[in-house]
C-alpha positions in Angstrom: -53.3 -19.8 -16.5 -50.7 -18.0 -14.4 -51.9 -16.2 -11.3 -49.8 -12.6 -10.6 -48.4 -14.4 -7.5 -46.7 -16.6 -9.4 -45.0 -14.1 -12.2 -43.5 -12.6 -9.2 -42.5 -15.4 -7.8 -40.7 -16.6 -11.2 -39.4 -13.1 -11.8 -37.7 -12.9 -8.2 -35.9 -16.5 -9.1 -34.7 -15.5 -12.3 -33.3 -12.7 -10.7 -32.0 -15.0 -7.9 -30.2 -16.7 -10.3 -28.8 -14.5 -12.6 -27.4 -12.7 -9.3 -24.7 -15.8 -8.9 -24.1 -15.1 -12.7 -21.1 -12.0 -13.1 -18.9 -11.2 -16.3 -15.1 -12.8 -15.6 -12.1 -11.1 -17.6 -10.0 -13.9 -18.9 -6.8 -13.7 -19.7 -5.3 -16.7 -21.0 -1.3 -17.5 -21.5 -0.7 -16.4 -25.0 -2.5 -12.8 -23.9 -5.5 -13.4 -25.4 -8.6 -11.5 -23.3 -12.3 -13.2 -23.2 -15.0 -12.0 -21.2 -16.9 -15.1 -20.5 -19.9 -15.0 -18.1 -20.2 -17.2 -15.2 -21.0 -17.9 -11.8 -20.4 -18.7 -8.6 -19.4 -22.2 -8.6 -18.4 -22.6 -12.0 -15.5 -20.4 -11.2 -14.7 -22.7 -7.9 -14.9 -25.9 -10.2 -12.7 -23.6 -12.7 -10.1 -22.7 -10.2 -10.5 -25.1 -7.1 -11.1 -22.3 -4.9 -13.7 -22.2 -1.9 -16.4 -19.9 -1.8 -14.8 -17.4 1.2 -11.8 -17.3 -1.2 -13.9 -15.5 -4.0 -15.4 -13.0 -1.4 -12.3 -11.3 -1.5 -12.7 -10.7 -5.0 -15.6 -8.9 -4.7 -15.3 -5.4 -5.3 -18.0 -4.0 -2.9 -16.5 -5.8 -0.1 -13.3 -4.8 1.7 -10.8 -6.8 2.5 -6.8 -6.3 3.6 -4.0 -6.9 1.1 -3.6 -10.5 0.6 -1.9 -13.3 -1.6 -3.2 -17.4 -1.4 -1.3 -19.7 -2.5 -4.3 -22.5 -2.6 -4.0 -26.8 -4.6 -4.7 -25.6 -8.1 -5.1 -20.9 -8.1 -3.3 -18.2 -6.3 -5.7 -15.9 -5.2 -4.4 -11.8 -5.3 -6.2 -8.9 -3.9 -4.1 -6.0 -3.8 -5.5 -2.5 -4.0 -7.4 -2.5 -7.6 -6.1 -5.4 -8.8 -8.5 -8.6 -7.5 -7.5 -11.8 -9.3 -7.3 -15.5 -10.0 -4.0 -16.7 -10.9 -4.3 -20.5 -12.2 -1.3 -22.2 -14.6 -2.7 -21.0 -17.0 -4.7 -18.2 -17.2 -5.9 -14.5 -15.1 -9.3 -14.3 -13.7 -10.6 -11.2 -12.9 -13.9 -10.1 -11.6 -14.4 -6.4 -12.0 -13.6 -6.3 -15.8 -15.2 -3.0 -16.1 -13.2 -1.0 -13.6 -10.9 1.8 -15.5 -8.2 2.0 -13.3 -7.9 -2.5 -14.1 -7.7 -1.4 -17.8 -4.2 -0.3 -18.1 -2.9 -3.4 -16.5 -4.9 -5.6 -18.2 -3.0 -4.5 -21.4 0.5 -3.9 -19.9 -0.2 -7.7 -18.5 -1.5 -9.0 -22.4 1.9 -7.6 -23.6 4.1 -9.4 -21.0 2.2 -12.7 -22.1 2.8 -12.4 -25.6 6.3 -11.6 -25.4 6.8 -14.9 -22.2 4.4 -17.2 -25.2 7.1 -16.1 -27.9 9.5 -16.7 -26.3 8.4 -20.4 -24.8 7.4 -20.8 -28.8 10.9 -20.0 -30.6 12.3 -22.1 -27.2 10.4 -25.2 -28.2 10.9 -25.3 -31.8 14.5 -24.9 -31.0 15.5 -21.3 -32.6 16.7 -19.8 -29.2 19.7 -18.5 -30.9 22.9 -17.0 -29.5 21.4 -13.3 -28.9 21.7 -12.2 -25.1 18.3 -11.9 -23.4 16.2 -8.5 -23.4 14.9 -7.7 -20.0 11.8 -5.6 -19.5 10.4 -4.1 -16.7 6.3 -4.6 -16.5 5.6 -1.3 -15.5 9.0 0.5 -16.8 8.6 4.2 -18.5 9.5 2.4 -21.7 7.7 0.0 -24.1 9.7 -3.5 -24.2 11.5 -3.8 -27.0 9.9 -5.8 -30.2 10.8 -9.4 -30.8 13.2 -10.2 -33.7 12.9 -12.1 -36.2 15.7 -14.9 -35.1 13.4 -15.1 -31.7 15.2 -12.7 -29.0 15.2 -13.9 -25.3 13.1 -12.2 -23.4 13.2 -13.1 -19.6 10.1 -10.6 -18.1 11.9 -9.9 -14.6 11.9 -6.9 -12.6 15.1 -8.4 -10.2 18.7 -7.4 -11.0 20.1 -10.6 -9.4 18.6 -12.3 -12.3 20.8 -10.3 -14.9 23.9 -10.5 -12.7 23.3 -14.6 -13.0 22.9 -14.5 -16.5 25.8 -12.1 -16.9 27.9 -14.6 -14.6 26.5 -17.5 -16.5 26.9 -16.4 -20.1 30.4 -17.3 -20.8 29.6 -21.1 -19.1 28.6 -24.2 -20.0 24.6 -23.1 -19.7 25.1 -19.8 -21.2 22.4 -21.0 -23.6 19.7 -22.0 -21.0 17.7 -19.7 -20.0 15.0 -20.5 -18.0 11.3 -18.8 -18.4 9.3 -18.3 -15.3 6.1 -20.4 -15.3 3.4 -18.7 -15.5 2.1 -18.2 -12.2 4.8 -16.4 -11.1 4.9 -14.1 -14.5 1.2 -12.8 -13.2 1.8 -12.9 -9.6 5.0 -10.9 -10.3 2.9 -8.6 -12.2 0.3 -8.3 -9.9 3.5 -7.2 -7.2 4.9 -4.5 -9.4 1.9 -2.8 -10.4 1.1 -2.5 -6.6 4.2 -1.3 -6.0 4.9 0.7 -8.1 1.6 2.5 -7.7 1.8 2.9 -3.9 5.1 3.8 -4.4 3.8 6.9 -6.9 1.0 8.1 -4.7 3.5 8.6 -2.1 5.9 10.6 -4.2 3.2 12.2 -5.4 1.9 13.3 -1.9 6.1 14.4 -0.8 5.7 16.5 -3.4 2.6 18.3 -2.3 3.5 18.3 1.7 7.1 19.8 1.4 5.4 23.2 -0.3 2.5 23.3 2.2 4.4 22.9 5.3 7.2 25.2 4.5 4.1 27.5 3.6 2.3 26.7 7.1 5.7 27.8 8.8 6.0 30.8 7.1 2.6 32.3 7.9 0.8 30.2 10.2 -3.5 30.3 9.0 -6.6 28.4 9.1 -6.0 27.5 5.3 -2.5 26.7 5.6 -3.5 24.5 8.5 -6.5 22.8 7.1 -4.2 22.3 4.2 -1.9 20.2 5.8 -4.7 18.5 8.1 -5.6 16.5 4.7 -2.0 15.8 4.0 -1.7 13.8 7.3 -4.9 12.4 6.5 -3.7 10.8 3.5 -0.3 10.1 4.9 -2.3 7.7 7.3 -4.2 6.0 5.0 -1.8 5.7 2.5 0.6 4.3 5.0 -1.5 1.2 6.4 -1.6 0.3 2.7 1.5 0.1 2.3 2.0 -1.7 5.6 -0.5 -4.2 4.8 1.1 -5.5 1.8 4.8 -5.4 3.2 3.3 -7.5 6.3 1.9 -10.4 3.6 4.8 -10.2 1.4 7.1 -10.7 5.0 4.4 -13.2 6.1 4.9 -15.2 2.6 8.5 -14.7 2.6 8.9 -16.2 6.5 6.6 -19.5 5.2 8.3 -21.8 3.2 4.9 -23.9 2.6 2.8 -21.2 1.5 5.3 -20.3 -1.0 6.0 -23.8 -2.2 1.9 -23.8 -2.8 2.5 -21.1 -5.4 4.1 -23.6 -8.0 1.1 -24.4 -9.5 3.3 -25.5 -13.0 4.7 -27.6 -10.9 2.3 -29.2 -9.3 0.2 -29.8 -12.1 3.3 -31.1 -14.0 3.7 -33.9 -11.1 0.1 -34.6 -11.5 0.4 -35.5 -15.3 3.1 -37.7 -14.3 1.5 -39.6 -11.5 -1.2 -40.0 -14.2 0.8 -41.5 -16.6 2.2 -43.8 -14.5 -0.6 -45.3 -12.8 -2.1 -45.8 -16.3 0.9 -47.0 -17.6 1.1 -49.8 -14.4 -2.5 -50.7 -14.9 -1.7 -50.9 -18.7 0.6 -53.4 -17.2 -1.5 -55.4 -15.2 -3.9 -55.9 -17.7 -1.3 -57.2 -19.5 -0.8 -60.4 -16.5 -2.2 -63.5 -17.0 -1.7 -64.5 -13.8 -4.7 -64.2 -11.5 -2.1 -64.3 -8.3 0.1 -61.5 -10.1 -3.1 -59.3 -11.1 -4.0 -59.5 -7.8 -1.0 -58.3 -6.1 -0.5 -55.7 -8.7 -3.7 -54.5 -7.9 -3.2 -54.4 -4.7 0.2 -51.8 -5.3 -2.1 -50.1 -7.4 -4.3 -49.5 -4.6 -1.3 -48.2 -1.9 0.6 -45.9 -4.6 -3.4 -44.1 -5.2 -3.1 -44.1 -1.1 0.6 -42.7 -1.0 -0.7 -40.2 -3.7 -1.6 -37.5 -1.9 1.6 -38.1 1.2 3.8 -38.0 -1.8 2.0 -35.2 -3.4 2.3 -33.3 -0.1 6.4 -34.6 0.6 6.9 -32.8 -3.1 5.6 -29.7 -2.4 7.5 -29.1 1.1 10.7 -30.3 -0.4 10.0 -27.9 -3.8 13.1 -25.3 -3.5 11.5 -21.8 -3.2 14.6 -19.9 -4.1 13.5 -18.7 -7.4 9.7 -17.1 -5.7 11.7 -15.8 -2.4 14.1 -14.3 -4.8 10.7 -12.4 -6.8 9.3 -11.4 -3.3 12.2 -10.4 -1.5 12.8 -7.7 -4.8 9.0 -6.3 -3.9 9.8 -7.0 -0.3 12.4 -4.1 -0.7 10.9 -1.6 -2.9 7.4 -1.6 -0.6 9.6 -1.2 2.6 11.7 2.2 0.5 8.2 3.2 -0.2 7.0 2.8 3.7 10.9 4.8 4.8 10.4 7.6 2.6 6.3 7.4 3.9 7.9 7.7 7.6 10.5 10.0 6.9 7.5 12.0 5.9 5.5 11.8 9.0 8.6 12.7 10.7 8.8 15.8 8.9 5.4 16.6 9.4 5.6 16.0 13.1 8.8 17.8 13.3 6.8 20.7 11.1 3.7 20.3 13.8 6.8 20.5 17.6 7.5 24.1 15.3 3.9 24.9 15.1 3.7 24.7 18.8 6.8 26.2 20.0 5.7 29.1 18.1 2.0 29.3 19.2 4.2 28.6 22.6 6.1 31.7 22.3 3.1 33.8 21.2 0.8 33.0 24.2 4.4 33.4 26.3 4.4 37.4 24.5 0.7 37.8 25.3 1.3 36.7 29.0 4.0 39.4 29.0 1.9 42.0 27.8 -1.0 41.3 30.0 1.6 41.7 32.9 2.8 45.2 31.8 -0.9 46.1 31.4 -1.8 45.3 34.5 1.0 46.9 36.4 0.0 49.9 34.3 -3.9 49.5 35.2 -2.5 49.5 38.9 -0.4 52.8 38.8 -3.0 54.4 37.2 -5.8 53.5 39.3 -3.5 54.6 42.1 -3.0 57.7 40.4 -6.9 58.2 39.8 -7.5 57.2 43.6 -4.7 60.4 44.5 -7.5 62.5 41.9 -10.6 61.7 44.0 -9.2 62.4 46.8 -8.2 65.5 45.8 -11.9 65.9 44.0 -13.9 65.6 47.3 -16.1 68.8 48.1 -14.0 69.1 52.2 -12.1 72.1 52.9 -8.4 72.1 52.5 -6.1 74.5 52.8 -4.2 73.6 49.5 -7.3 74.8 47.6 -7.5 77.9 49.6 -6.2 80.7 46.7 -5.3 82.7 49.4 -2.8 80.6 50.9 -1.6 78.4 47.8 -1.6 79.9 43.8 -1.4 78.1 40.8 2.1 76.7 41.1 1.1 74.8 44.0 -1.5 72.8 42.5 0.9 72.6 39.4 3.5 70.9 41.5 1.4 68.6 43.4 -0.5 67.3 40.2 2.9 66.5 38.3 4.6 65.6 41.9 1.5 62.9 42.0 2.6 62.0 38.0 5.7 61.3 37.9 5.2 59.4 41.2 2.7 56.9 39.3 5.6 56.5 36.4 7.9 56.0 39.2 6.0 53.2 40.4 5.4 51.6 37.7 9.1 51.7 36.3 10.1 49.8 40.0 6.8 47.5 39.4 8.3 46.6 35.7 11.8 46.1 36.6 10.5 43.7 39.6 8.9 41.7 36.9 12.4 41.4 35.3 14.4 40.4 37.9 11.8 37.8 39.1 12.6 36.8 35.0 8.4 37.3 34.5 9.2 39.6 31.5 11.9 39.1 29.0 
């Protein structure tokens, strides 16, 4: 008999166990996609990654843009693209993200083309056709494969095109090198990220210029609020672009990090070491002399101890020019996007300075109007004081109708008014002389 407490405990353990199991989207080198239910430790065994690297792929956590090269995999965290790249497959955790679906469709197409090229080269059907260059995120779809096995080089940097055109008349005109799988996948991630950021910056620029021009023509609360939203978006996009640029710059400055990303090269070296050790072991087993056998075993142990050092030295001696060329191409692209955002930021700052100047000018006009009104109030106050003097109930000969008539009264009032106006003109002229008024 199970008590309710035991049932609740079992349910809690089941939920805890199921929390580690997630749906991972796996895209292999042939472009085939498959959803795999696996836990964290299964993925760690499959890719050789530590647990802290898998945390960067969690969509619930916010990590800056990062590209990490590990022993058996590359961890990519660029905007909405969070994946693990091995020498044979790409693994995505947020497989249900609608923003990731177009990228997966595009990369499947690129992998299929690459696999067709590899198959044609392995079967000796390369032909003499000129390679078809396809951009991963171009506006046009890549050209279809022909019956003769067109040579397709998946890449976007111009320098490789020029090198091919230069070498196509030489001795190695038919020897076209296909990028390793991890470089094709990494290049696809970089191109998708850079293109997305550049498109977002372009849309923001198209929205910002009309809003800023409208604000300069008419300063209103609506226009100011619109420009405030644009400036907030500009700051956010600039920060994201800056993070991607810094990560590419960090990779370009460190050759060892780039050498760690040669997964295919490292796997081939490991297979070669295993094959050589197997052959040596077979030779040792065939020896009849026990002394030679013991000597061979000692050499084998020394070889096994020196294997990590040989592997590390071989990694350090790798030529990273191929990967460096890819990273430099996208570094230039992201640098152009950052320069575009910087120019837009300067335009926003110039508009703000212009608005502040306009507001200061209006404030100066208001101050001048205040000076004029204050002067007029002073003069009118003097006239009112004179009127009050004449309005007092005291005996003044000017009020005696026997001595003075209406004409004398009018002359008195008119003279006072003219004197007030004259004082006002003198006060305004003095303010202009002192440059208090324009």
